[in-house]
C-alpha positions in Angstrom: -38.2 -31.3 -97.9 -37.2 -27.7 -97.9 -39.7 -25.2 -99.2 -38.5 -22.9 -101.9 -39.4 -19.2 -101.4 -39.0 -15.8 -103.1 -39.4 -13.0 -100.6 -39.1 -9.2 -101.2 -40.5 -5.8 -100.6 -41.1 -2.9 -103.0 -37.7 -1.5 -102.3 -35.6 -4.7 -102.0 -34.1 -7.3 -104.4 -35.6 -10.7 -104.7 -34.5 -13.0 -101.8 -34.5 -16.6 -103.0 -34.6 -19.2 -100.3 -33.7 -22.9 -100.8 -34.0 -22.5 -104.6 -31.6 -23.8 -107.3 -30.4 -21.0 -109.5 -29.6 -21.9 -113.2 -27.6 -19.4 -115.2 -28.2 -18.3 -118.7 -25.6 -20.8 -119.8 -27.6 -23.6 -118.4 -25.2 -24.3 -115.5 -26.2 -24.2 -111.9 -24.9 -21.1 -110.0 -23.6 -21.9 -106.5 -25.4 -19.8 -104.0 -26.0 -19.7 -100.3 -29.3 -21.0 -98.9 -30.6 -17.4 -99.1 -29.4 -15.2 -102.0 -30.3 -11.8 -103.4 -31.3 -11.5 -107.0 -31.3 -8.2 -108.9 -34.6 -6.8 -110.1 -33.6 -3.2 -110.8 -31.7 -4.2 -113.9 -28.6 -2.3 -112.9 -26.4 -4.7 -110.9 -22.9 -5.4 -112.2 -23.2 -8.9 -110.8 -26.4 -10.1 -112.6 -28.3 -12.2 -111.9 -27.1 -11.5 -108.3 -27.8 -8.2 -106.5 -24.8 -5.9 -105.7 -26.8 -3.2 -103.9 -27.2 -0.9 -106.9 -31.0 -0.7 -106.3 -30.4 1.5 -103.3 -28.1 3.9 -105.3 -30.6 4.3 -108.1 -33.6 4.6 -105.7 -35.4 1.6 -107.2 -39.0 1.3 -106.4 -40.6 -2.0 -107.4 -44.2 -0.8 -107.2 -46.8 -2.4 -109.5 -48.3 0.2 -111.9 -50.8 -2.1 -113.7 -53.1 -4.1 -111.5 -55.8 -4.5 -114.1 -56.0 -8.3 -114.3 -58.7 -9.4 -116.8 -60.6 -12.6 -116.6 -59.2 -15.8 -118.1 -60.0 -16.4 -121.7 -61.3 -19.8 -122.9 -61.0 -20.9 -126.5 -62.9 -24.2 -126.9 -62.2 -26.7 -129.6 -63.4 -30.2 -130.3 -60.7 -32.0 -128.2 -58.9 -29.3 -126.3 -59.6 -25.9 -124.7 -56.9 -23.3 -124.8 -56.8 -21.1 -121.6 -55.2 -17.7 -121.9 -54.3 -15.4 -119.1 -53.7 -12.1 -120.9 -52.2 -10.3 -117.9 -49.3 -12.8 -117.6 -48.3 -12.8 -121.3 -44.9 -11.3 -121.6 -44.4 -11.9 -125.4 -41.9 -14.8 -125.3 -43.3 -15.8 -128.7 -43.1 -19.6 -128.5 -46.8 -19.8 -129.3 -46.1 -18.2 -132.7 -44.2 -21.3 -133.7 -47.7 -22.9 -134.2 -49.1 -20.1 -136.3 -52.1 -22.0 -137.5 -53.4 -22.1 -133.9 -52.0 -18.9 -132.3 -51.3 -16.6 -135.2 -48.5 -14.1 -135.1 -47.3 -11.5 -132.7 -49.0 -8.8 -134.8 -52.1 -10.8 -135.5 -52.7 -13.3 -132.7 -55.6 -15.8 -132.8 -56.7 -18.9 -131.0 -57.9 -21.8 -133.2 -57.8 -25.0 -131.1 -59.0 -27.1 -134.0 -56.3 -25.9 -136.4 -53.5 -28.4 -135.4 -53.2 -31.8 -133.7 -53.8 -31.7 -129.9 -50.3 -33.0 -129.2 -48.7 -30.1 -131.1 -50.9 -27.6 -129.2 -49.9 -29.1 -125.9 -46.2 -29.1 -126.8 -46.4 -25.4 -127.7 -48.3 -24.4 -124.6 -45.7 -26.1 -122.4 -43.1 -23.8 -123.9 -44.8 -20.7 -122.5 -42.6 -19.7 -119.5 -45.0 -17.2 -117.9 -48.0 -19.5 -117.2 -50.2 -17.3 -119.6 -51.2 -20.4 -121.6 -52.6 -23.7 -120.2 -55.1 -26.2 -121.5 -58.2 -28.2 -120.6 -58.9 -31.7 -121.9 -62.2 -33.3 -120.7 -62.8 -31.9 -117.2 -59.1 -31.5 -116.2 -57.2 -28.2 -116.4 -53.5 -28.9 -117.1 -51.1 -26.2 -115.9 -48.3 -28.0 -114.0 -45.4 -29.3 -116.0 -42.2 -29.2 -113.9 -40.7 -32.0 -111.8 -37.8 -29.8 -110.6 -37.9 -26.6 -108.6 -35.5 -23.9 -109.8 -35.1 -20.4 -111.0 -33.7 -20.2 -114.6 -32.1 -17.0 -115.7 -33.1 -16.2 -119.3 -30.5 -14.4 -121.3 -31.4 -10.7 -121.6 -34.8 -11.6 -120.1 -36.7 -12.5 -117.0 -36.3 -15.1 -114.3 -38.2 -18.2 -115.2 -39.5 -19.7 -112.0 -40.3 -23.4 -112.2 -41.7 -25.9 -109.7 -43.0 -25.5 -106.2 -41.9 -21.9 -105.4 -43.9 -19.7 -103.1 -43.7 -15.9 -103.6 -44.3 -13.5 -100.7 -44.1 -9.7 -100.9 -45.8 -6.6 -99.6 -48.1 -6.1 -102.5 -49.9 -9.4 -102.4 -48.4 -10.3 -105.8 -49.2 -14.0 -105.4 -52.7 -13.1 -106.4 -51.5 -12.1 -109.8 -49.5 -15.2 -110.4 -50.9 -18.2 -112.4 -52.3 -21.1 -110.4 -49.5 -23.2 -111.9 -46.0 -24.3 -111.2 -44.3 -21.7 -113.4 -44.2 -17.9 -113.8 -41.8 -15.2 -114.9 -40.4 -12.3 -112.8 -39.0 -9.1 -114.1 -35.3 -8.4 -113.7 -34.8 -5.4 -116.0 -36.7 -3.1 -113.7 -39.1 -1.8 -116.4 -42.2 -4.0 -116.0 -45.4 -2.1 -115.2 -46.7 -5.4 -113.7 -43.9 -5.9 -111.2 -42.8 -8.4 -110.0 -44.3 -10.1 -113.1 -42.5 -9.7 -116.4 -44.4 -7.8 -119.1 -41.8 -8.0 -121.8 -40.3 -4.5 -121.1 -36.8 -6.0 -121.3 -37.2 -6.1 -125.1 -38.1 -2.4 -125.3 -35.3 -1.5 -123.0 -32.7 -3.6 -124.8 -31.9 -5.1 -121.5 -28.7 -7.2 -121.3 -27.7 -9.5 -118.6 
């Protein structure tokens, strides 16, 4: 079985190796075994790179390396685990307001809804910021397929067994899980991880 990889440097696009690419329309994009994905936000061929990063002197250096400890919110039957660094504001957790609150007033109340509803909501989180513990087992892997999914006007949602390699040891900032999100607008301060900057920039692609 081929091993899916994402490889890049501070100055290069994302090089995806042996990884299925799914477009924002849900259709698989035909690519060669190794393909270049834009992360400067300026390519006219999004999600593919067209070399514009070199023209705009893109530097993909991480500005925020302050990764706090995991947060644990313990309930009677489930513990919610939150990695604040990875949260990019997708907002799916807000659909279960009794447990997670709202964007402006977040909270974590693991006894405020049925466990199955909490699990279903956590599994919608694309960044890996949310996971859960039941008994002595930490659940954080949900995907049977390995692929990169292009979110409309948003990040790259990486799912499955994908290894990331770069020159900033960014794998240390990724969740210990089978999913994470990578910036493609060029604005994240946590590069290569998405921090929600595409919303502020009004990124389209």
